[in-house]
C-alpha positions in Angstrom: -28.5 36.2 -98.7 -26.5 39.3 -98.0 -27.1 41.8 -95.2 -27.8 45.3 -96.4 -27.8 48.6 -94.4 -29.0 51.4 -96.6 -28.5 55.2 -95.9 -30.5 58.0 -97.4 -30.6 61.7 -96.7 -33.7 62.6 -94.6 -35.1 65.2 -97.0 -38.9 65.0 -97.4 -38.9 66.0 -101.1 -36.4 63.2 -102.0 -37.3 60.4 -99.5 -40.5 59.2 -101.3 -38.8 59.3 -104.7 -35.8 57.3 -103.4 -38.0 54.7 -101.7 -40.1 54.4 -104.8 -37.0 53.5 -106.7 -36.0 51.0 -104.1 -39.5 49.5 -104.2 -39.5 49.3 -108.0 -36.1 47.5 -107.7 -37.9 45.0 -105.5 -35.0 43.2 -104.0 -34.6 44.4 -100.3 -36.3 42.5 -97.5 -36.7 45.3 -95.0 -36.3 44.5 -91.2 -38.0 47.5 -89.4 -36.3 49.2 -86.6 -39.7 50.0 -85.0 -43.4 49.9 -86.0 -44.2 52.5 -88.6 -46.3 55.3 -87.1 -47.3 58.6 -88.6 -50.4 60.6 -89.1 -50.0 60.4 -92.9 -50.1 56.5 -92.6 -53.4 56.8 -90.8 -54.8 59.1 -93.4 -53.8 56.9 -96.3 -55.1 53.8 -94.5 -58.5 55.5 -94.0 -58.6 56.5 -97.7 -57.7 52.9 -98.8 -60.6 51.6 -96.7 -63.0 54.1 -98.3 -61.8 53.2 -101.8 -62.2 49.5 -101.1 -65.7 50.0 -99.8 -66.7 52.2 -102.8 -65.3 49.6 -105.3 -67.2 46.8 -103.4 -70.4 48.9 -103.7 -70.0 49.4 -107.4 -69.2 45.7 -108.0 -73.0 45.1 -107.8 -73.5 47.3 -110.8 -70.5 46.2 -112.9 -72.6 44.0 -115.3 -73.9 47.2 -116.9 -72.1 48.1 -120.2 -70.8 51.6 -119.8 -71.5 52.3 -123.6 -75.2 52.3 -122.8 -74.7 55.6 -120.8 -74.5 59.1 -122.1 -72.6 60.2 -119.0 -73.6 63.8 -118.0 -70.6 66.2 -117.8 -71.1 66.8 -114.1 -70.9 63.0 -113.4 -67.8 62.3 -115.6 -64.9 62.1 -113.2 -62.3 60.7 -115.5 -60.7 64.1 -116.5 -61.6 66.0 -113.4 -58.8 67.2 -111.1 -58.9 64.9 -108.0 -61.8 63.2 -109.9 -61.2 60.0 -107.9 -62.0 61.8 -104.6 -65.2 63.4 -106.1 -66.2 60.0 -107.5 -65.5 58.3 -104.2 -67.6 60.8 -102.3 -70.4 60.5 -104.8 -70.5 56.7 -104.5 -70.5 56.8 -100.7 -73.3 59.4 -100.8 -75.3 57.4 -103.3 -74.9 54.2 -101.2 -76.0 56.0 -98.0 -79.0 57.3 -100.0 -79.7 53.7 -101.1 -79.6 52.4 -97.6 -81.9 55.2 -96.3 -84.4 54.6 -99.1 -84.4 50.8 -98.4 -85.0 51.5 -94.7 -87.8 53.9 -95.7 -89.3 51.3 -98.0 -89.3 48.7 -95.3 -91.1 51.1 -92.9 -93.7 52.0 -95.6 -94.3 48.4 -96.5 -94.7 47.6 -92.8 -97.5 50.2 -92.6 -99.1 48.9 -95.7 -99.1 45.5 -94.1 -101.0 47.0 -91.2 -103.8 48.1 -93.4 -103.9 44.6 -94.9 -104.3 43.2 -91.4 -106.7 45.8 -89.9 -108.6 46.9 -93.0 -109.1 50.3 -94.5 -109.1 52.2 -91.2 -109.3 56.0 -91.5 -106.5 57.5 -89.4 -108.3 60.9 -89.8 -111.5 59.5 -88.3 -109.6 58.2 -85.4 -108.0 61.6 -84.8 -111.4 63.3 -85.0 -112.9 60.8 -82.5 -110.0 61.6 -80.1 -110.9 65.3 -80.3 -114.5 64.6 -79.1 -113.3 62.4 -76.2 -113.4 58.9 -77.7 -110.0 57.2 -77.5 -109.5 54.0 -79.5 -106.6 51.6 -78.9 -105.7 48.4 -80.7 -104.2 45.2 -79.3 -103.2 41.7 -80.4 -104.0 39.2 -77.7 -103.7 35.4 -77.4 -106.4 33.3 -75.9 -105.1 33.4 -72.3 -104.8 37.2 -72.3 -108.2 37.6 -73.9 -109.8 35.6 -71.1 -108.4 38.1 -68.6 -110.4 41.0 -70.1 -113.5 39.3 -71.6 -115.8 40.8 -69.0 -115.0 44.4 -70.0 -117.8 46.1 -71.9 -115.6 48.5 -73.8 -113.7 46.0 -75.9 -114.5 44.3 -79.2 -112.8 41.4 -81.0 -112.9 42.4 -84.6 -110.7 39.6 -86.2 -107.9 37.2 -85.8 -104.3 37.1 -87.1 -102.8 33.7 -86.9 -103.3 32.7 -83.2 -103.8 36.3 -82.0 -107.1 38.1 -81.6 -107.5 41.7 -82.9 -109.0 43.7 -80.0 -110.4 47.2 -80.1 -110.5 49.1 -76.8 -112.7 52.3 -76.6 -112.4 54.7 -73.6 -113.3 58.3 -72.7 -110.3 58.6 -70.5 -107.1 59.4 -72.5 -104.9 57.7 -69.9 -106.9 54.5 -69.7 -105.4 51.6 -71.5 -105.1 47.8 -71.3 -102.1 46.2 -69.6 -100.8 44.8 -72.9 -98.6 46.1 -75.7 -100.5 48.5 -77.9 -100.5 48.2 -81.7 -99.1 51.4 -83.2 -101.2 53.2 -85.8 -99.7 54.2 -89.2 -98.6 57.7 -89.7 -100.4 58.1 -93.0 -103.7 57.3 -94.6 -103.6 54.2 -96.9 -104.0 56.2 -100.1 -101.2 58.7 -99.0 -99.0 55.8 -98.1 -99.3 54.1 -101.5 -98.3 57.4 -103.1 -95.3 57.7 -100.8 -94.3 54.1 -101.7 -94.4 55.0 -105.4 -92.2 58.1 -104.7 -89.8 56.0 -102.8 -89.5 53.5 -105.6 -89.0 56.3 -108.1 -86.1 57.7 -106.0 -84.6 54.2 -105.6 -84.7 53.8 -109.4 -83.0 57.2 -110.0 -80.4 56.4 -107.3 -79.6 53.0 -108.9 -79.2 54.6 -112.3 -76.8 57.0 -110.8 -74.8 54.1 -109.3 -74.8 52.4 -112.6 -73.3 55.5 -114.2 -70.7 55.7 -111.4 -69.9 51.9 -111.8 -68.9 52.6 -115.5 -66.0 54.7 -114.0 -64.9 52.1 -111.4 -61.5 51.9 -113.0 -60.8 55.4 -111.7 -61.3 54.2 -108.2 -59.2 51.1 -108.8 -56.3 53.2 -110.1 -56.6 55.4 -107.1 -56.6 52.4 -104.8 -53.4 51.0 -106.4 -51.7 54.4 -106.0 -52.8 54.7 -102.3 -51.6 51.1 -101.6 -48.2 52.1 -103.1 -48.2 55.2 -101.0 -48.9 53.1 -97.9 -46.1 50.7 -98.7 -43.7 53.6 -99.1 -44.8 55.2 -95.9 -44.5 52.0 -93.9 -40.9 51.6 -95.0 -40.2 55.3 -94.5 -41.3 55.5 -90.9 -39.9 52.0 -90.0 -36.4 53.4 -90.6 -34.0 54.8 -88.1 -33.1 58.5 -87.9 -29.7 59.9 -87.2 -29.9 63.5 -86.0 -32.8 64.1 -88.4 -30.2 64.2 -91.2 -29.8 60.6 -92.2 -32.3 57.8 -92.2 -31.3 54.1 -92.6 -32.8 50.7 -93.0 -31.5 47.2 -92.3 -32.5 44.2 -94.4 -31.4 41.4 -96.7 -31.0 41.0 -100.4 -30.3 37.9 -102.6 -26.7 37.6 -103.5 -27.5 37.7 -107.2 -29.2 41.0 -106.8 -26.3 42.8 -105.2 -24.9 44.2 -108.4 -28.2 45.6 -109.5 -28.7 47.3 -106.2 -25.2 48.8 -106.2 -25.8 50.2 -109.7 -29.0 52.0 -108.6 -27.5 53.1 -105.3 -24.4 54.7 -107.0 -26.5 56.3 -109.7 -28.7 58.0 -107.0 -26.0 58.7 -104.4 -27.2 56.2 -101.8 -24.9 55.0 -99.1 -24.9 51.3 -98.2 -23.1 48.5 -96.4 -23.3 45.0 -97.8 -22.0 42.1 -95.8 -22.6 38.5 -94.9 -25.0 37.9 -92.0 -23.4 37.3 -88.7 -24.0 34.0 -87.0 -26.3 35.5 -84.4 -28.4 37.1 -87.2 -29.1 33.9 -89.0 -32.6 33.6 -87.4 -33.5 36.9 -89.0 -32.4 36.0 -92.5 -35.4 35.3 -94.7 -35.5 32.3 -97.0 -35.7 32.7 -100.7 -36.6 29.3 -102.2 -36.3 28.8 -105.9 -37.4 25.5 -107.2 -38.1 24.0 -110.6 -41.4 25.2 -112.1 -43.1 21.8 -111.7 -42.1 21.8 -108.0 -43.5 25.3 -107.4 -47.0 23.7 -107.7 -46.7 22.6 -104.0 -46.2 26.2 -102.9 -49.9 26.8 -102.1 -49.9 23.8 -99.8 -46.7 24.9 -98.0 -48.0 28.5 -97.8 -51.3 27.2 -96.3 -49.4 25.3 -93.7 -46.9 28.1 -93.1 -44.0 25.8 -94.1 -40.9 27.9 -94.8 -37.5 26.2 -94.5 -34.9 27.9 -92.4 -32.1 29.9 -94.1 -29.6 27.0 -93.6 -32.2 24.2 -94.2 -32.8 22.2 -97.3 -35.3 23.1 -100.0 -37.7 20.1 -99.8 -40.3 21.4 -102.3 -39.3 18.9 -105.0 -39.6 15.8 -102.8 -42.6 17.3 -101.1 -44.3 17.7 -104.5 -43.5 14.3 -105.8 -44.6 12.4 -102.7 -47.6 14.6 -101.9 -48.9 13.9 -105.4 -48.3 10.2 -104.9 -49.9 10.2 -101.4 -53.0 12.1 -102.7 -53.5 9.4 -105.4 -53.4 6.6 -102.8 -55.4 8.4 -100.1 -58.3 9.2 -102.5 -57.6 6.3 -104.8 -60.8 6.4 -106.9 -60.7 7.2 -110.6 -64.3 8.4 -110.6 -63.5 10.9 -107.8 -60.4 12.0 -109.6 -62.5 12.7 -112.7 -65.0 14.8 -110.7 -62.2 16.8 -109.1 -60.8 17.4 -112.6 -64.1 18.5 -114.0 -64.7 20.8 -111.0 -61.2 22.3 -111.4 -61.9 22.9 -115.2 -65.3 24.5 -114.4 -63.8 26.9 -111.8 -60.8 27.6 -114.0 -63.0 28.5 -116.9 -64.6 31.2 -114.8 -61.1 32.9 -114.9 -60.9 32.4 -118.7 -58.2 29.7 -118.0 -55.8 32.3 -116.5 -52.6 30.5 -115.5 -52.5 30.1 -111.7 -50.4 27.8 -109.6 -53.4 26.6 -107.6 -55.1 25.2 -110.8 -51.8 23.5 -111.9 -51.7 21.8 -108.5 -55.3 20.6 -108.7 -54.9 19.3 -112.2 -51.8 17.4 -111.1 -53.6 15.9 -108.0 -56.7 15.0 -110.0 -54.7 13.1 -112.6 -52.8 11.3 -109.9 -56.0 10.2 -108.2 -57.3 9.0 -111.6 -54.1 7.0 -112.4 -54.1 5.3 -109.0 -57.8 4.5 -109.4 -57.2 3.0 -112.8 -54.3 0.9 -111.4 -56.4 -0.4 -108.5 -59.6 -0.7 -110.5 -61.6 1.7 -108.4 -64.5 3.6 -110.0 -66.9 5.1 -107.5 -66.3 2.0 -105.3 -68.2 -0.2 -107.8 -66.8 -3.6 -108.5 -69.1 -4.0 -111.5 -67.5 -1.1 -113.2 -64.0 -2.3 -112.3 -64.8 -5.6 -114.1 -65.6 -4.0 -117.4 -63.3 -5.7 -119.9 -61.4 -2.6 -121.2 -61.0 -1.2 -117.6 -59.9 -4.5 -116.1 -57.1 -4.7 -118.6 -55.6 -1.6 -117.1 -55.7 -2.9 -113.6 -52.7 -4.2 -111.7 -54.1 -7.3 -110.0 -51.9 -7.1 -106.9 -53.0 -3.5 -106.3 -56.7 -4.1 -107.0 -59.1 -2.8 -104.4 -61.4 -5.8 -105.1 -59.5 -9.1 -104.8 -56.0 -7.6 -104.7 -53.1 -8.7 -102.5 -53.4 -6.6 -99.4 -50.1 -7.9 -98.0 -48.3 -6.6 -101.1 -50.0 -3.2 -100.9 -49.1 -2.8 -97.2 -45.5 -3.8 -98.0 -45.5 -1.3 -100.8 -46.6 1.5 -98.4 -43.7 0.6 -96.0 -41.3 0.6 -99.0 -42.5 4.1 -100.0 -41.8 5.3 -96.4 -38.3 3.8 -96.4 -37.6 5.4 -99.7 -38.7 8.8 -98.7 -36.9 8.7 -95.4 -33.8 7.5 -97.3 -34.0 10.5 -99.6 -34.2 12.8 -96.6 -30.9 11.4 -95.2 -29.2 11.4 -98.6 -30.2 15.1 -99.0 -28.7 15.9 -95.6 -25.6 13.9 -96.6 -25.3 16.1 -99.8 -25.6 19.2 -97.6 -22.6 18.0 -95.6 -20.6 16.9 -98.6 -17.5 18.6 -97.3 -17.8 17.0 -93.9 -17.6 13.5 -92.4 -21.1 14.1 -91.1 -22.2 12.9 -94.6 -21.0 9.5 -93.7 -23.1 9.4 -90.6 -26.2 10.1 -92.8 -25.3 7.0 -94.8 -25.3 5.1 -91.5 -28.9 6.3 -91.0 -29.8 5.1 -94.4 -28.5 1.6 -93.4 -30.6 1.7 -90.2 -33.7 2.9 -92.1 -33.6 -0.2 -94.3 -32.9 -2.4 -91.3 -36.0 -1.0 -89.6 -38.0 -1.6 -92.8 -37.2 -5.3 -92.7 -38.1 -5.3 -89.0 -41.5 -3.7 -89.7 -42.2 -6.2 -92.5 -41.4 -9.1 -90.2 -43.4 -7.7 -87.2 -46.4 -6.3 -89.0 -46.7 -8.5 -92.1 -45.0 -11.7 -91.0 -42.4 -11.4 -93.9 -39.1 -13.0 -92.9 -36.2 -10.6 -92.7 -33.1 -11.2 -94.8 -29.9 -12.3 -93.2 -28.3 -8.9 -93.9 -30.8 -7.1 -91.5 -28.6 -7.3 -88.3 -25.6 -6.1 -90.2 -27.5 -3.0 -91.4 -28.0 -2.0 -87.8 -24.4 -2.8 -86.8 -22.9 -1.0 -89.8 -25.3 2.0 -89.4 -24.6 2.3 -85.7 -20.8 2.3 -86.3 -21.0 5.0 -88.9 -23.3 7.2 -86.8 -21.1 6.7 -83.7 -17.9 7.6 -85.5 -19.0 10.5 -87.7 -22.0 12.3 -86.2 -20.1 14.6 -83.9 -16.8 15.6 -85.5 -14.7 18.3 -84.0 -15.2 17.3 -80.4 -13.4 14.8 -78.3 -13.5 11.5 -80.1 -14.7 9.4 -77.2 -17.2 12.1 -76.1 -18.6 12.3 -79.7 -18.9 8.5 -79.9 -20.7 8.3 -76.5 -23.0 11.2 -77.3 -24.0 9.6 -80.6 -24.6 6.1 -79.1 -26.5 7.7 -76.2 -29.1 9.3 -78.4 -29.2 6.4 -80.9 -31.8 4.1 -79.2 -34.5 6.8 -79.1 -33.7 7.8 -82.7 -34.1 4.2 -83.8 -37.4 3.9 -82.0 -38.5 7.1 -83.7 -37.5 5.8 -87.1 -39.4 2.6 -86.5 -42.6 4.6 -85.7 -42.0 6.8 -88.7 -41.9 3.8 -91.1 -45.0 2.4 -89.4 -46.8 5.7 -90.0 -46.9 5.1 -93.8 -49.4 2.3 -93.3 -52.0 5.1 -92.9 -51.8 5.4 -96.7 -53.2 1.9 -97.1 -55.7 2.2 -94.2 -57.2 5.6 -95.3 -57.2 4.6 -99.0 -59.0 1.3 -98.1 -61.6 3.2 -95.9 -62.4 5.5 -98.9 -63.1 2.5 -101.0 -65.2 0.7 -98.3 -67.3 3.8 -97.7 -68.0 4.2 -101.4 -69.0 0.6 -101.6 -71.3 0.9 -98.6 -73.1 3.9 -100.1 -73.5 2.0 -103.4 -75.0 -1.0 -101.4 -77.3 1.4 -99.5 -78.6 3.0 -102.7 -78.8 0.0 -105.0 -78.6 -3.1 -102.8 -82.3 -3.9 -102.9 -82.8 -2.7 -106.4 -84.9 0.2 -107.8 -88.5 -0.8 -108.1 -90.4 2.5 -107.7 -89.9 6.2 -108.6 -89.5 7.0 -104.9 -86.8 4.3 -104.5 -85.0 5.7 -107.6 -85.1 9.2 -106.2 -83.9 7.9 -102.8 -81.0 6.0 -104.5 -79.9 9.1 -106.4 -79.9 11.1 -103.2 -77.9 8.5 -101.3 -75.4 8.2 -104.1 -74.9 11.9 -104.5 -74.8 12.8 -100.8 -72.9 9.7 -99.9 -70.1 10.0 -102.5 -70.1 13.8 -102.0 -69.4 13.2 -98.3 -66.8 10.6 -99.1 -65.0 12.9 -101.4 -64.9 15.6 -98.7 -63.5 13.2 -96.2 -60.9 12.0 -98.7 -59.9 15.6 -99.3 -59.5 16.2 -95.6 -57.4 13.0 -95.4 -55.0 14.4 -98.0 -54.5 17.5 -95.9 -54.1 15.6 -92.6 -52.1 12.5 -93.7 -50.5 13.6 -97.0 -49.1 16.7 -95.5 -48.2 15.1 -92.2 -46.0 12.4 -93.8 -44.0 15.1 -95.6 -44.0 17.7 -92.8 -43.1 15.4 -89.9 -41.7 12.0 -91.0 -39.8 13.0 -94.1 -38.8 16.6 -92.9 -37.6 15.2 -89.6 -35.2 12.8 -91.3 -34.1 15.6 -93.7 -33.3 17.8 -90.6 -35.8 20.4 -91.8 -37.8 22.2 -89.0 -39.5 24.8 -91.2 -38.2 27.5 -88.9 -37.7 30.1 -91.6 -39.4 33.3 -92.6 -40.4 34.0 -96.2 -38.4 36.4 -98.3 -40.8 39.3 -98.9 -39.0 42.2 -100.5 -40.3 45.7 -100.5 -41.7 45.8 -104.0 -43.7 48.2 -106.0 -45.3 47.3 -109.4 -44.4 50.3 -111.6 -43.3 53.9 -111.4 -45.8 56.6 -110.3 -45.5 59.8 -108.3 -46.2 59.1 -104.7 
């Protein structure tokens, strides 16, 4: 990365055009001098929210084919001046009308329900009785409350709703009432109310037809939204710059080294002033990280983005190793070919909804699903069923030592430790390559020696496998290389003592890191055991009745569904952890970076 300071004349007519060119170039990662604040930003932000709301409203009507409509001239906003604003206001107005009509419909239906409960009561008659001094009030009382007033002569129980009694109270005193909540009377007669409901439904139909016509022009709002988002992006950069005497405005940021010539060409063509230099040592924490990996390794990007894993500017790009081992770990942790097939089918189904549009997330899921299937085939695991695993054509594909049923568990555990030692070794070799012009690279080879010494120790302590005679010499040779070459450039004896002083804790940490890889075996085994247990619960006693068959199906579906969810969680917890902590720690990667996010606009438009 190169540091860039860009200067532009602070002329309102030119600043938006120049920043639009910069955004279309899309190479400058802008570091704001201060938060962008201006009334125009607030106005654009408010308009964006309105447009997003209007588009969301019209999404409910997007299934309608616009060719079915003969759009009236006064509702055709495509060719109107500021048609997007008129369309926006019309949509929001129609949506407000829809909500008001729905509320009115609910109120009217509530009053119709009252008539269903109390009968065809005449509101007019009740009003006439009130005029001659007879005041009628209605109540809904439970048994306990009814007992309190049962001695009153001016009450009548006319019916019952659920557990409540319908009580009519008659009085000649307009202020006399029972000490209970009174039932409100409808505002309209039943016949009038039915007519009003029909009118409301008619208005709702008309309003929905209007929204369908507006939805056929939703692309007008989408175009307006894109333009406002562009405008917001430009304004945010504009007001995050630093003014000099209101004449010049500048921005600081970073650009990839390979983009310098392109920027210089545009700058000179448009009379921009600039300073391009290497970042200072104290600025390295600000420098964003631009990671470019092979296309196949980019598939791990969704996982790293989800976890917020961005290598620091001077750290290694670990995406390739992360992708390889994460795929391998996923296969082991889930480890069931049946589950892998289901994951693959689900991915295909979801992907088909996008008309198989190429997305990195789907590429990752296809890769992981196939990895799960491959490991399941090698271990002979199909929905945790030993019977399926013993089918002749499937058993021929199984590796007997890896088999989930009757395999060599000692061999599998040793394999997990071997995977750990290999991945940690790769981390140190990558670090050695990073220091290929320094003797520090030799110290990393010392760590490789110790890692394999620790591997033999773990095999002996955990698995009871005798260590080879070379094991002590791996520790001795590794310790010597680390002591001599870890801290060059300082006093020789101080460097040696410093390296030896931190060595014991580092060795203990390395030991625990290799041990951590046993989780691959343990979690993979638990997935198989849970699947087998659900099979036994569902089918162990056989299926003798329809009810037992339905129960078996439910247990199998729910049990294996739960097991797949837990296996997926294990991939996130354990598969990511081994890469993010154990491997990254030995590769000296702390993921302390910030992602390179250039100021970028899609295409040229007037702002």
